[in-house]
N, C-alpha and C positions, 0 to 999 in steps of 0.2 A: 424826542425828535432827533432823528439822525440826519445830518446835513453832510453829504459827500457826493462829488460828481462821479465817483467810481461805483458802478452798480454792484460789482463783486464785494467791495468793502461794505456797502450798505447791507447786503445779504449776510455777510459774516457778522457784523455788529448786531443785526436783528437776531441771528441765531444765538449770539452770546447773551443778549438781553432776555431772550426767551428762556435760556438755560438758567438765568438768574430770576426767573418767574416774573418778569415784567410783562404785563398782560396787554398793554396798548402801546404800540410803536408806530410813529408816523415817520415818513421819509420825505426829504427834499433833495433834489439833485444839484442845487446850487444855493448860494447865499441869498439871492434876490427872492427866489421862491420861498425860502425859509422865513425871511422877514415878513413876507405877505401872509404865509400860512400861520405863523405864530401870532398874528393879530387876530385871526379867527378863533383858533383853539390854542389857548396858552399852555405850552408844555410844562412838565414838572422839571425837566432837565433837557438841555440841548447838547448833543454830541456832534462836534464838527471837525472836519479835516482842516488843515492849514492851507494847503495848495489846491485851489479850485478855480474854475472859470465860470462866469465872468467876474465874480466877486469872491475873493479868497476868504478864508476863515478869520483872518485878522480884521479885514475890512468889515466883514459881516458882524463880528463881535463889537467892533467900535461903533458901527451904525446902530446896532441894537442898544448898546449902553448909552450912547449920546442922545437918543431920542426919548425925552422924559414922557412923551405922550404914548409911546409904544407900550402895550399892556404886558409885554414879556421882558421889559428892561432889566428887571431884577432876577430873572430866571438864571440858575447856575449854568455855566457853559463849561463843558469838558472838551478840551481840544486833544484829538488823537492824530499824531503825525509821525512820519519817518524823519522829520527834521528836528532832531533833539539837541542840537548845539546850543550853547549858552545864549547866544544872541537871539535865537528863535524862541527859547523859553522866556527870556526877558521881554521880547516883543509881544508875546502872547499875554504875559502878565500885565504889561502896560496897556494892552488893548482892552483889558477887562475880563480875560479868561479866568475862570475860577479854579480849575484843575487842569493839569497837563499830563498826557500819557504818551510815551514813545512807542511806536510800532516796533516789532510785531506785538499784537495784543493777545491777551489770554483772558479766559473767563475770570480767573482770579484777579488779574490786574484791573480789568474794567469794574469788577465787583468792588474792589478796594477803593477805587476812585469814587464810584457812586456812593458807597457807604460814607466816605469822607464828606462828600457834598451834602448828603442828607442828614447825617448824624451830627456833623460839626459845622453848621452854616456860619459863614463869616458875615459881619455887618457890611452893609452896602455904603459906599462912600461916593459923594458927588462934590467935586471941587471944580475950580475953573480949568484945571488941566487934566483931571482924571475922573472917570466915572466907572465904578465897578466894585467888586468885593475888596474889602480891606486887605492890603498886601501883607500886613503883619500876621504871621501865623502863630507865633509863640507868645504866650503871656508869661513874662518873667516877673515874678514879684520883686518889688523894689522896697527895701526897708525904709520906713518913714516917708512913703510916697505922699507928697503934699499937693499933687495936682488937684485943682478944684477946691482946695481948702484955704480958708482965710487965716488959719492959725500958723504963725511962723514956727520954724523948727527951733527946738529948745537950744541945742548945742550940737556942734559937729566935732567928733573925735577923729583926729587924723590917724590913718593907718601907719604903723611903724615901717620905717624903711628897711628893706631887705639888704643885708650886707653879706659879703662873701665870708665863709667860715675861716677862722684863724688857721694858719698853716702850722703843722708840727715842725720841729727842727729837721726831721728827716725829709719832709716834703720840700722845705726851703732849700735844702742842700741838693735835692735831686735835679734842680734846673729852673729855668724861667717859667713863670706862670703862663698858662695857656689863655689866650684872649677869649672872652665870652663870645658866644655865637651872636652875631648882630641881628639875626632874625628873631631871637627870643628877647622878650621884654620883661624886666623885673617889675613887680608891683611896687608902687611908691606911695 
């Protein structure tokens, strides 16, 4: 489903989806129509713009995610917008958007985001303050991860402290030591 109040953008996205061999594409010209239409026929993916009237993409996504009775609550949402500043990306993430793509769009860019949505689905999270896909993207293995285990860790071996290398007599005679960069942190 494409949700955008700009008819030209809907046509462009339809053409891109057809080039990606998507056979069924539905359109809605605003968020209210999309909320109602997605109740009747649940889409596989919703592609929405951020800035629309009367209901923008953020409000649309928030309303979709916050209604546990809506049949499309867990449908992945791809937001495509020209507003790619950090605060807009964070607002989209916090509203429950699954993927974000900045305009101008290309077949390759839309295809990559759709592939990410479908090939690597993220778990859905519902808390008191957030409803949507899990915001954590990377799974970083943690050695001796004890979450969910009743067995306490055997022992913890501290890491050695990093110390500056010893200066040679020639380096000591060359002048004062340069202060370390305060932006860099040493492992301790």
